[in-house]
N, C-alpha and C positions, 0 to 999 in steps of 0.2 A: 514708471520706469525707475525713478530714484529709489522707491521702496524695494524693488527687486534687487537692485545693485547693493543696497545696504543690507538686505537679508542674506545675500550671498557672501558679502564681506564678513558679516557677523558669524555666519556658519563656518567660514574658513578660520576666523580668529578662534572660535570655540574648538574646532578640530585641532588646530596647531597647539593650542594651550593644553589640550588633554592628551596629545600624542605621547609625551614621555611616560604617562601613567598607564598606557595601554600595552606597552611592551616591556617585559621583565628583563630581557637582554642578558648577555653574557658580559660581566664586568671586565673581563680581560680583553674583549675586543671592541666593545662600544662604550665602556666607561660609564655605564649607567648602573645605579644600585639595583640589586636583585629584588624585585617586588614579589615574585612568585618563586619561593625557594624550592618547592617540589619540582617545578618545571626545570629549574636550573640543575637540580640533582639528576633528573632523568636525562637531561641533555648531556651531562657529563658521563653518565653510565653508558649512553649510546655511543658517545665519542670513544670511550674505552673499549667498547665492544668492537668498534671498527679498527682501533689501533691499540691492542692490549700491551704493547711493549713501550708505550709512551709514558715516561715517568712523570711528566708534568701534569698529565690528566689525573693520575693517581694522587699526586700532590694536591691538586685542586679538590678532589673528592675528600681527601683527608682534612683539608682546611674546612670544608663544608661540615664534616662531622665535628671537628673541633669547635666551630662556631655554634653548633647546636648542643655542646657539652656532652656529646656522645664519645667519651674518651676511649672506650675499648675499641670501637670501630675506627676511631682516628688513629690509634696506635697500630692497628692492623694495616691501614692504608699507608701510613708513614713508613712502616717496615717494608711494604710492597714497593713503595717509591725508592727506598734505599737499596732494595734488591735489584731494581731496574737501573738505578743510577747511584752508585755508592758514594759519589762526591756531591750529592745534593745538599748544600749547606743549610738551606731553609728547612728541609725535611728533618735534618738532624736536630736543629734547634727546637722545632715544635714537638718532635718526638720526645726530646728531653723534658720539655715542659709538661707533656702529658704523663710521662713516667713519674715525674716529680709529684704531680698532682695525685697520682694513684699510690704514692708512697714507695716507689722503686728508686730510691735516691742513688744507689750505687750505679745502676744502669744509666741513669740520667747524668751522673757525674762523668762517666766515661765518654758519653756522647759529647758533652761540653768540652771535655779534655781534648777530644779529637778536633773539635772546632778551634780550640786554642792553638793546636799545632799548625793550623793553616792560617790563623789570624792572630799573630803574636802581638799586635799593637791595639787590639780591641779590649779595653779595660772592662767592658760590661761582661765579657765572657769570663774573665778572671773573677769578677764579683759573683757571678752566678755559680761558678765552681766553688768559691768560698762559702756561699750560702748553703750549697748542697752538702759540703763537708761539715758545716755546723749542724745541719739536720741529722747527719750520720753520727755526730758526736766526736768528730776528728778535729778538735780545736787547734792542735799544734800545726797540723797540715793546712788548715784554713787560714791561719795567720800568714803563711807565706803567700797565699793567693791575695789576701787583702793588702799585704805590703806591696805586691805587684800592682794592684789597683791604684794605690796611693802614688806609686812611682810613675805610672803611665798617665794618670789623670792630673796629678798636682806637681809632679817632679820631686816628690818626697821619697827619699831612699831609706827604707826601714826606720822610719821615725826620726831621722837625723835632722830634717828641716821642719820646723813647726809651721803649721798652716794657720793663718790668722782667721779667726771666726769670732763674731760678736757673741754667740751663745756659749761656745766651748772653745776657748783659745787653745792652741797647740794640741788639737786632737784630730787624728786621722779617722777615716771611716771604720777601720777595723778595731779601734780601741774600745768601742762600746761593748764588745764581746768579752773583753778581758779585764776591764776595770769597773 
């Protein structure tokens, strides 16, 4: 009798311990990492077939392509997302990242600039815009963005207040491009 009970308990422990690995899941709803990416992709495609006007599904498909380094398809899906919801902030950010990776710096810059208009206190957006301007060769314009980064992040206004650093005293983040 004891052997039967122990064998049933052992089987239940084994089943419970392997349960997370048997289901790939949808990370958005069950918070489990996707183990079977093809299954997740087909689930998203079926969800979009049932609701083609849902921008969030297109955004998730675009993120799937982005994670697989399929940038051309990711760009198409991010653009589709923005066509369905023109104010989707995350889609604009990732679309700018894809465009920048493909070498379309000016298009990426204008997407980041649009994000800056809605998030004036986010210094990372100013830094990204400055980086894109440096890649385009627009050093004078990028300096203004890097000055804004220093102002928002450190309180330094146009190099007027030095920032103490052990490695490079009195140097803001933008100064490495000009000195």
